[in-house]
C-alpha positions in Angstrom: -84.6 25.0 -97.4 -84.8 21.4 -98.7 -85.1 20.4 -102.3 -88.5 19.0 -101.6 -89.7 22.4 -100.4 -88.2 23.8 -103.6 -90.0 21.5 -105.9 -91.7 23.5 -108.6 -95.3 24.3 -108.3 -95.6 23.8 -112.0 -94.3 20.9 -114.1 -94.3 20.0 -117.7 -97.4 17.8 -118.4 -95.2 15.3 -120.3 -91.8 14.6 -121.7 -93.0 15.6 -125.2 -94.3 18.9 -123.8 -90.9 19.7 -122.3 -89.1 18.7 -125.5 -91.4 20.7 -127.8 -91.1 23.8 -125.6 -87.4 23.5 -125.2 -86.7 22.9 -128.8 -89.0 25.8 -129.6 -87.0 28.0 -127.2 -83.7 27.0 -128.8 -84.9 27.1 -132.4 -85.4 30.7 -133.4 -84.1 33.4 -135.6 -80.7 32.3 -134.6 -81.2 29.3 -136.9 -83.2 30.7 -139.8 -81.7 34.3 -139.9 -78.4 34.4 -138.1 -76.9 31.0 -139.0 -77.2 31.3 -142.8 -75.6 34.8 -142.9 -73.0 33.9 -140.3 -72.1 30.9 -142.4 -72.1 33.0 -145.6 -69.8 35.6 -144.0 -67.4 33.0 -142.6 -66.6 30.6 -145.3 -69.4 28.1 -145.3 -68.1 24.6 -144.5 -65.3 25.9 -142.3 -67.8 27.7 -140.1 -70.2 24.7 -140.1 -67.4 22.4 -138.9 -66.4 24.6 -136.0 -70.0 25.3 -135.1 -70.8 21.5 -134.9 -67.7 20.9 -132.8 -68.6 23.7 -130.4 -72.2 22.4 -129.9 -70.9 18.9 -129.2 -67.9 19.7 -127.0 -69.0 22.9 -125.2 -72.6 23.9 -125.6 -74.3 20.5 -125.0 -72.3 19.8 -121.7 -73.1 23.4 -120.5 -76.8 22.8 -121.3 -76.8 19.6 -119.2 -75.4 21.6 -116.3 -78.2 24.2 -116.6 -80.9 21.6 -116.7 -79.5 19.8 -113.7 -79.2 22.9 -111.5 -82.7 24.0 -112.5 -84.3 20.7 -111.8 -82.5 20.2 -108.5 -83.8 23.4 -107.0 -87.0 24.0 -108.9 -86.9 27.8 -108.8 -86.2 30.6 -111.2 -82.8 30.9 -112.8 -81.8 33.4 -110.0 -83.4 31.3 -107.2 -81.9 28.0 -108.3 -78.3 29.2 -108.5 -78.6 31.2 -105.3 -80.1 28.3 -103.3 -77.8 25.7 -104.6 -74.8 27.9 -103.7 -76.1 28.3 -100.2 -76.6 24.5 -99.9 -72.9 24.1 -100.9 -71.8 26.6 -98.3 -71.1 29.3 -100.8 -72.2 32.9 -101.0 -75.8 33.6 -102.1 -74.4 36.1 -104.5 -73.9 33.2 -106.9 -77.5 34.0 -107.8 -75.9 36.5 -110.2 -75.3 33.5 -112.5 -79.0 33.2 -113.2 -79.5 37.0 -113.1 -76.9 37.6 -115.9 -78.5 34.9 -118.0 -82.1 36.1 -117.6 -80.9 39.7 -118.2 -79.2 38.7 -121.5 -82.3 36.9 -122.8 -84.6 39.7 -121.7 -82.6 42.3 -123.6 -82.4 40.1 -126.6 -86.2 39.9 -126.5 -86.5 43.7 -126.8 -84.8 43.9 -130.2 -85.9 40.4 -131.2 -89.5 41.6 -131.2 -88.5 44.4 -133.7 -86.9 41.9 -136.1 -89.8 39.4 -135.7 -92.3 42.2 -136.3 -90.5 43.0 -139.6 -90.6 39.3 -140.5 -94.3 39.1 -139.9 -94.8 42.2 -142.1 -92.7 40.7 -144.8 -94.8 37.5 -144.7 -97.9 39.5 -145.4 -96.1 41.4 -148.1 -95.1 38.2 -149.8 -98.5 36.6 -149.6 -100.1 39.8 -151.1 -97.7 39.8 -154.0 -95.7 42.9 -153.0 -92.3 41.3 -153.9 -93.6 40.1 -157.3 -94.7 43.7 -158.2 -91.5 45.3 -157.0 -92.8 46.0 -153.5 -92.7 49.7 -153.6 -96.3 50.6 -153.1 -97.3 47.9 -150.8 -94.1 48.2 -148.7 -94.7 51.9 -148.2 -98.0 51.0 -146.5 -97.0 47.9 -144.7 -93.4 48.5 -143.6 -91.6 51.6 -144.6 -90.9 53.7 -141.6 -90.6 53.8 -137.8 -94.4 54.0 -137.2 -95.0 50.8 -139.2 -92.0 49.2 -137.4 -93.5 50.0 -134.0 -96.9 48.7 -135.1 -95.5 45.3 -136.1 -93.3 45.1 -133.0 -96.3 45.9 -130.9 -98.3 43.2 -132.6 -95.6 40.6 -132.1 -95.1 41.5 -128.4 -98.9 41.4 -127.9 -99.0 37.9 -129.2 -96.0 36.9 -127.0 -97.6 38.4 -123.8 -100.9 36.8 -124.5 -99.4 33.3 -124.8 -97.2 33.6 -121.7 -100.0 35.0 -119.7 -102.0 31.9 -120.3 -99.5 29.9 -118.2 -97.2 26.9 -118.7 -99.9 24.4 -119.7 -102.6 26.6 -121.3 -100.1 28.9 -123.0 -96.6 27.7 -123.7 -97.3 24.0 -124.0 -100.5 24.4 -126.0 -98.9 26.8 -128.5 -95.6 25.0 -129.0 -97.6 21.8 -129.6 -99.4 23.6 -132.4 -96.5 25.7 -133.7 -93.6 23.3 -133.7 -95.1 20.6 -136.0 -96.2 23.3 -138.4 -92.7 24.7 -138.2 -91.0 21.4 -139.1 -93.5 20.7 -142.0 -92.8 24.2 -143.5 -89.1 23.8 -143.0 -88.8 20.4 -144.7 -91.2 21.5 -147.5 -89.3 24.7 -148.3 -85.9 22.9 -148.0 -87.1 20.2 -150.5 -88.4 22.9 -152.9 -85.1 24.8 -152.7 -83.0 21.7 -153.3 -85.1 20.6 -156.3 -85.4 24.0 -157.9 -82.2 25.7 -156.9 -78.5 25.1 -157.1 -78.4 22.2 -154.7 -74.9 21.0 -155.6 -73.3 24.4 -155.1 -75.1 24.7 -151.7 -74.1 21.3 -150.5 -70.5 21.9 -151.6 -70.4 25.3 -149.9 -71.7 24.0 -146.6 -70.1 20.6 -146.3 -67.0 20.2 -148.6 -63.9 20.1 -146.3 -62.0 23.4 -146.3 -60.1 23.3 -143.1 -57.5 25.8 -144.4 -60.2 28.4 -144.2 -60.6 28.1 -140.4 -59.3 31.3 -138.9 -59.7 33.0 -135.5 -62.5 35.0 -136.9 -64.4 31.9 -138.1 -63.9 30.2 -134.7 -65.2 33.3 -132.9 -68.2 33.5 -135.1 -69.0 29.8 -134.8 -68.7 29.8 -131.0 -70.9 32.9 -130.7 -73.5 31.5 -133.0 -73.6 28.1 -131.1 -74.3 29.8 -127.8 -76.8 32.3 -129.3 -78.7 29.5 -131.1 -79.0 27.0 -128.3 -79.5 29.7 -125.7 -76.9 28.4 -123.3 -76.0 31.1 -120.8 -79.3 32.8 -121.2 -81.1 31.2 -118.3 -83.6 29.3 -120.5 -82.6 25.8 -119.6 -82.1 26.8 -115.9 -85.8 27.8 -115.9 -87.2 25.0 -118.1 -85.2 22.5 -116.0 -87.1 23.7 -112.9 -90.3 22.3 -114.4 -88.8 19.0 -115.3 -89.8 15.7 -113.7 -87.2 13.9 -111.6 -87.7 10.8 -113.7 -86.5 12.4 -116.9 -83.0 11.7 -118.3 -81.3 15.1 -118.6 -78.5 13.9 -120.9 -80.8 12.2 -123.3 -83.3 15.1 -123.4 -80.5 17.6 -123.8 -79.1 15.7 -126.7 -82.4 15.8 -128.4 -82.7 19.5 -127.9 -79.2 20.4 -129.0 -79.4 17.9 -131.9 -82.8 19.3 -133.1 -81.5 22.9 -132.9 -78.4 22.0 -134.9 -80.4 20.0 -137.5 -82.7 23.0 -138.0 -79.7 25.3 -138.6 -78.2 22.9 -141.2 -81.6 22.4 -142.9 -82.1 26.2 -142.9 -78.8 26.5 -144.7 -79.9 23.9 -147.3 -83.1 25.9 -147.7 -81.5 29.3 -148.3 -78.2 28.6 -150.1 -79.7 26.8 -153.1 -81.7 29.9 -153.8 -78.7 32.1 -153.1 -76.5 30.4 -155.7 -79.3 29.8 -158.2 -80.0 33.6 -158.3 -76.4 34.7 -158.1 -76.8 36.3 -154.7 -73.9 37.1 -152.4 -73.8 34.5 -149.5 -71.9 37.0 -147.4 -74.6 39.6 -147.7 -75.3 39.6 -143.9 -78.8 40.7 -142.7 -79.5 41.9 -146.3 -79.6 38.2 -147.3 -82.9 37.8 -145.6 -84.5 41.2 -146.0 -83.3 42.3 -149.4 -81.7 39.5 -151.5 -84.2 36.7 -150.7 -87.3 38.9 -151.3 -85.8 39.9 -154.7 -85.4 36.2 -155.6 -89.0 35.4 -154.6 -90.2 38.0 -157.1 -88.8 36.0 -160.0 -89.3 32.3 -159.0 -92.4 30.2 -159.7 -95.0 30.5 -157.0 -92.8 33.2 -155.5 -95.6 34.9 -153.4 -96.5 31.6 -151.8 -92.9 30.5 -151.2 -91.9 33.9 -149.9 -94.9 34.1 -147.6 -94.3 30.6 -146.2 -90.6 31.4 -145.7 -91.3 34.5 -143.6 -94.1 32.8 -141.7 -91.7 30.0 -140.9 -89.3 32.6 -139.5 -92.2 34.2 -137.5 -93.0 30.8 -135.8 -89.4 30.4 -134.9 -89.2 33.9 -133.4 -92.5 33.4 -131.5 -91.5 30.1 -129.9 -88.2 31.7 -128.7 -89.8 35.0 -127.5 -92.3 33.3 -125.2 -89.4 31.5 -123.5 -87.5 34.8 -123.0 -90.5 36.5 -121.5 -91.3 33.5 -119.3 -87.8 33.7 -117.7 -88.3 37.3 -116.6 -91.8 36.7 -115.4 -90.8 33.8 -113.3 -88.1 35.9 -111.6 -90.8 38.6 -111.0 -93.1 36.1 -109.4 -90.4 34.6 -107.2 -88.2 37.5 -106.3 -90.6 40.5 -106.5 -93.6 38.6 -105.3 -95.8 39.6 -108.2 -98.8 37.7 -109.4 -98.1 35.5 -112.5 -100.1 37.6 -115.0 -99.0 40.9 -113.4 -95.4 39.9 -113.8 -95.9 38.8 -117.5 -97.7 42.1 -118.4 -95.2 44.3 -116.6 -92.1 42.7 -118.0 -93.8 42.4 -121.4 -94.6 46.1 -121.4 -91.1 47.1 -120.4 -89.6 45.0 -123.2 -92.1 46.5 -125.6 -91.0 50.1 -124.5 -87.3 49.3 -124.9 -87.9 47.7 -128.3 -89.9 50.7 -129.5 -87.2 53.1 -128.3 -84.6 51.0 -130.2 -86.6 51.8 -133.4 -86.7 55.5 -132.7 -83.3 56.1 -131.1 -80.3 55.8 -133.5 -77.9 52.9 -132.7 -79.8 51.8 -129.6 -80.5 48.4 -131.1 -76.8 47.9 -131.9 -75.9 48.8 -128.3 -78.4 46.4 -126.9 -77.4 43.6 -129.4 -73.7 44.1 -128.4 -74.4 44.1 -124.7 -76.8 41.1 -124.7 -75.5 38.9 -127.5 -71.8 39.6 -127.4 -71.2 40.4 -123.7 -73.9 39.2 -121.3 -74.6 35.9 -123.1 -71.0 34.7 -123.2 -70.5 35.9 -119.6 -73.6 33.9 -118.7 -72.1 30.8 -120.5 -68.9 31.2 -118.5 -70.7 31.6 -115.2 -73.0 28.6 -115.8 -70.0 26.4 -116.6 -68.1 27.6 -113.6 -71.1 27.2 -111.4 -71.9 23.6 -112.6 -68.3 22.5 -112.4 -67.0 24.3 -109.3 -69.9 25.5 -107.1 -72.6 22.8 -107.4 -71.7 19.8 -105.2 -70.3 16.9 -107.2 -72.6 14.4 -105.6 -75.7 16.5 -106.4 -74.7 16.8 -110.1 -73.9 13.1 -110.2 -77.4 12.4 -109.0 -79.0 14.7 -111.5 -77.0 13.2 -114.3 -77.4 9.6 -113.3 -78.0 8.5 -116.9 -74.3 9.1 -117.6 -71.7 6.4 -117.0 -68.9 7.2 -114.5 -66.4 7.8 -117.3 -68.8 10.1 -119.3 -69.7 12.0 -116.1 -66.0 12.6 -115.4 -65.5 13.8 -118.9 -68.5 16.1 -118.6 -67.1 17.6 -115.4 -63.7 18.1 -117.0 -65.4 20.0 -119.9 -67.6 22.3 -117.7 -64.7 23.0 -115.3 -62.0 23.8 -117.8 -62.8 23.5 -121.5 -66.1 25.5 -121.6 -65.0 28.4 -119.3 -61.6 28.8 -121.1 -63.1 28.4 -124.6 -65.9 30.9 -124.0 -63.6 33.3 -122.2 -61.3 33.4 -125.3 -64.3 34.0 -127.5 -65.4 36.8 -125.3 -62.0 38.5 -125.3 -61.5 38.1 -129.0 -65.0 39.5 -129.7 -64.4 42.5 -127.5 -61.0 43.1 -129.2 -62.6 42.9 -132.6 -65.5 45.2 -131.6 -63.2 47.9 -130.2 -60.5 47.5 -132.9 -57.8 46.5 -130.4 
């Protein structure tokens, strides 16, 4: 099968549409929720330094590989990796590279929707003044038990399914064009408010003052894991989005904008949250409680707390939605291509299954923890390793050179060195250390 026959039936309508959708896919709760509490639990600036280094040296090169493979074959994440392997004279079983990534993202979606539903409920609680009045009465009605959690998770998944069902142009492009500018306006506004009214100096010192002596194996592990989780490398997103990318687009330049925007959002999110944390004497290492307990408590006592709190959680809702639509799209494209489903049929079936698993995770003790461990700490790093190995060792060198024609010969050789050796070895170490820490070995 030729690459011309494999050309995608759907393409992004413009470069800006691709960038908006890709940035929206990368920017999510990993930036607004996970990055601040990971930084708080791992020493602030030490974590930030390793995180930035990982994005530059490992994640960005791996992303370029995903986009290049996806664009070359123009199929789903599974189809592109399988067909390129066949073209290179390798086993079609290399399609497992795409399958692992899509599976990781899909299972993340199941519990992502639960967290996003809670965020949406908290936004309503903030706007209605629940935090300012202590939250007890309103919270018991809006979000206080499994039935309420299922309701909000259902609402979030319903919105996600409705957007993806409208297609690439009428759904994902249209909504990311509307949501991403609103996201950036809210983010900058809330960050400016926090810096002017909170403990800006303490936050800046905490996030950026050099403290290299605090870099430990645990900090490195957390930073690598966060970088891959945040930019969605190894999750099949860029393999799929690359399939809709025009041949005229510069992958290296566009990839730099995506990775740079995602990283910038994470840093700005830290500058939005930590001035409040230090101004109100909160614990920066409070973990998930930083978002769902400590921050709401601070909104209750600050000027315009209801408005600020509502805007904060609505910002997080937008970030969650732009990521969730990409996760569902990955699975639905595989359903269309591999299972021969209709587009909308595939969206509704995979959306319904994700909703059912997410609902079960609310009702079944520890299920969400198991899913999070499998998807985020096992499947996603394995996907990152496989993508790097595939791009560096399986994909023909001439093909990748053609797709990355914007790179000089020296930079291309450096990129190939990274995806062949640095990325697989680095991510493998992160995976092994993570498993050892999880099982107490």
